[in-house]
N, C-alpha and C positions, 0 to 999 in steps of 0.2 A: 637895396634889395625890396622886392615887393612884400607886402603884408600878406600873410597866408589867409585866404579867403575860401570860405566854404561855399560851395556851390549847392544849394539846397533844391533838390529834385523832388521832394516829396512834400505832402501838406504838412503844416505844424502839427496837426493831430496824430501823424505817423511817425513822430520824432522818437517816441518811446518804443516803437515797434520795428526797430532796425534789423533785429536778429535774423539773419538767414543762415540756416545750419548748412555746413559744407555738404557737398553732394556725396552719397553714397553712406550717409551716419544718420542714424535714427536722433542722435543727441549730440551736442557739441562735443568733439572729442577733446577739447582742452579741460573739459569739466571731469573727465575721466582719469586722465594720469598724465603726468609730464610728457613731452614730446618723444624722448629718447626710449620711453617705456612704452606708450602708446602704440609708436610706430616700430614693432617688434617684426620678427620674420614673417609671422602669419600676416600682419597688417600691409607689411610692405610689398608682399607678394602680389596683392590686389592690383598695384600700380603697374605691375608688368604684365597681367594677365586680363584684367577688365577692361574691354574695349571702350566702355562707357566712360570710366574715369580717364582714360588716357585721351579721349576725345574732347571731354570737359576741360582738362589741364592744357591740352594744345590751344584749344580756342582762347582761353585766359591769356594764356602766355604770348600768343599772337596779337591778342589786342593791347596787351602791355607793351610789347615791342613797337606798336603803332603809335601808342601815346608818347612814345621817347622822342619822336620826330627826328630821328637819326639822319645823319648827313648820307649822301648818297657814296658811300665807300665803306669797306669793312671797318668795323668797329670792335673794340673790346669791352664786353659786359660783364657786369658782376650778378649772379644768380643767387640770391638769398633765399635758404631754405629749399635749395635746389632738388631734394628729394631723391627720387627716382631717376632724375634726368630729363624726363618729358618736357619740361620748360627749355632745358638747356638744347635737346634737339630741335625745338622751335627757333631757337637763336641760331643754331648751325645751318639751319635750311633758310633763314633769312640772309645768310652769308657773312655772319659775324663769329667772331671768337669769343669764348667766355670762360670764366672761373667760377665756380660754385662751391657753396658750403652748406652742411646741414649738419643738424645735432643727433641725427639717429645713425648710426652705424649699420644698421639693417637696410635703411634706405639707400645708402651709398654703396652698399655691397649689391643691390638690384641696379643702380646706375652703372656700375663697372660690368655687370654681367650684359648689360644692354650695349656694351661698347660706345658709350657717349663720347663725343670729340672734346669736352672741356675737363680742365683739371679740377679734382675735386679734394676737398678739406673737410675735416671734421671739426667743427666748431658750433659754439652756441651764439645766436642772433643777439642776446642780451649781453654778451662779452665778445664781440666779433675780433677775428683776427686783423692785425695791422697790416695795411698794403701801403705801398709807395705812395706818396700823395699825388692826386691827380692823374693815376695810372687808367683810370676806367673812364670810358666814353658815356656810359650810363650803367643803369641797374633795374633790374626787375625782381620781384617777388610775387609768389603766387602761395596765397592761403597759408601765411606763416605770420605774418604781423600780429594778430590776434592772440598768438600764444604769448607774447609780450605782456600782455595786459593780466594774466594770470599769475597768482601766487601758489606756485605749485612746489615751493621749497621754502624751508626756513632761512629768512633773511633776505628773499626776494622782494624788491621794491619796484612794481610796474613802472613808475614813471622814470626812476634812476636808470633802470634797465633800457627804456626807451630812450633817454637822453644819451646814454653810453652807445646805443645802436647808431642813432642818428649823427653823433658826432664822428664816429670811425666812418660812416658813410659819406659825410660831407667831405672829409679828409682825402677820401680815395677817389672822389669824382673830379673830373677836370673842371675849369671855371665854365660855368654854363651848363655842366651837365645835368641830366634829368635821371629822376628815378620814377618807375611807375610801380606803385605796391599794391596789390590786389589783396583784399583782406575781408573778414567777415565780421563786421561789428555786432556786439551783442546789444549795447545800449548806445544812446547820444553821447552820454558821459565817456564812453571809450573812444569815440570819435575825437571829442575835445581834447582827451588826454593825448592822444597820438599826435594831432595836429598842434598842440601846444608844445610838446616836446621837440618837433621837428622846426617850430619857428623859433625856439630858444637855441637852436644849434645853427641857425643863420638861414634855413632853408625858406625859399619862397615858393608859391605854387597853391594847390587846394585840392578838394576832393570832387571827382568825377564819378557820377552815377550814371551807369547803363542801365535802361529800362526799368526806372524807378518804380514803376506802378506794377511790376509784375513780381508776383512772389517767387517764382523760381528763376527768372531769367536776370533779375536785379543782382548787379556786381558793383562794388565798390572800390575804386582804385584812387590811391593817394598819389597824385602827379606833383613832384616837387622839383625845385631847381636849386642848384648848388652855385648861387651867385649870380651875377648879370653877365650876358653875353651879347653883343650887338648883333650877332648873325643868327640868333636864335629868337622866335616870336615871344613876347611875354604872357599872351592869353592862353588860357587853360584850352587844351584841346576839346572840342564838342563832344558831349555825351550822345550814346546812341539812344534813340528815344523811338516809341511807337508813335503813329500819327495821332494827332491831337493833343499830346502832351506838352507842357510848358515848363520852362525852368526859371528859377527865381534865384538871384544872388543875394545872399543875405547880407553882405556889406552894403550894398546900395540900394536894396530891396526894390531892384528895377525887375519889372515882370516883363519877359519875352516871350510873347505866345507862339507857338510853332504853327503854321498855318497848314491845315490838311482838310482833305476833301470830306464834307460831312455826308454820311450815308443818307440816301433820300428817305430811307426806312425809318431812321433814328428820330425817336420822339424829343420835342424840346423840353426843356425844363417847365415852361409855362403850361405846356399840354399835360404833363405829370401833375402839375398842381392842380389844375382845373379837374382832371380824373380822379384824383384824390377828394376833392370837394364835393364832387358828385356823389362820390361813396358815401361820404359823411351825410349827406342829404337823405340818401335812401334808407339811411340808419335814423333818420329823423333828429340827426345833432344839427343844432343850430349854427350856421355858417354863414359868412359874409357874402355879399353878392359878388359876382365877377365883372371887374371893371377893368379899363385900360391900364389900371395900375398893378394888376395882380401878378404876382411872381416877377415884378421888375425889380432890378437891383437898385438898392437906396444909395443916394450919394455919401460920399464919406463926410463926416463930421470934423471940424477943425477945432 
């Protein structure tokens, strides 16, 4: 199996600010109540009436399906935390069948009202149902994984619940099957705990972050593989990025700069430094003279 490798798409200084609140909430829902309580009838109804929520959930579900790199044939997928069935509808539109489970009875009731095509189960992701081994070709999850990092009940241990979740997931995926799990990490420690639990259960893969420098569009996907299969590529799918961004693989520290056209009106770093020094001189501050070495990057020291 491959070793689990995080693909770091943000600067090291941003590692402590991974938190991106789920759309439509002023604060993180998992801090307010357990999921089966938070997603009551009133909250669940928003996922059936809010066009903005439906659009966001559909986009994330389509991206998760894309990251699975499924073969060109109808597949059977597992939808973890299927909620009101929005992500399931995206699976159906992609031409695949699905089974979904969720801990909220209110959410599942909305999914039935929407007349979704998938089979629905009431279950906790921290103690998931047992499926026949190797029955699913892939799995997706939208905005559910971060709930397992919370201690919302007495006796709940996040890492143990994550281990149980990944063990059952590994068992029900076919050999080489993939899972794309979108989640909202609150801290870097949560990301490390989640990836460590997946690694312990035999998964390979890593973290794909779309639009890492955007506070609103940034999305985290844990893309993992259940064992080795020769007909599937081992590399992680490429993340979505804006022009001029770069990605850094933590394991090898290889920096791959993405080529993008620089705007002609864009000011270079050297020009910014010289302008700043000129402002300091006008304030009668003692500043060094400008030379050819001004604002030039220093060579690394070994």
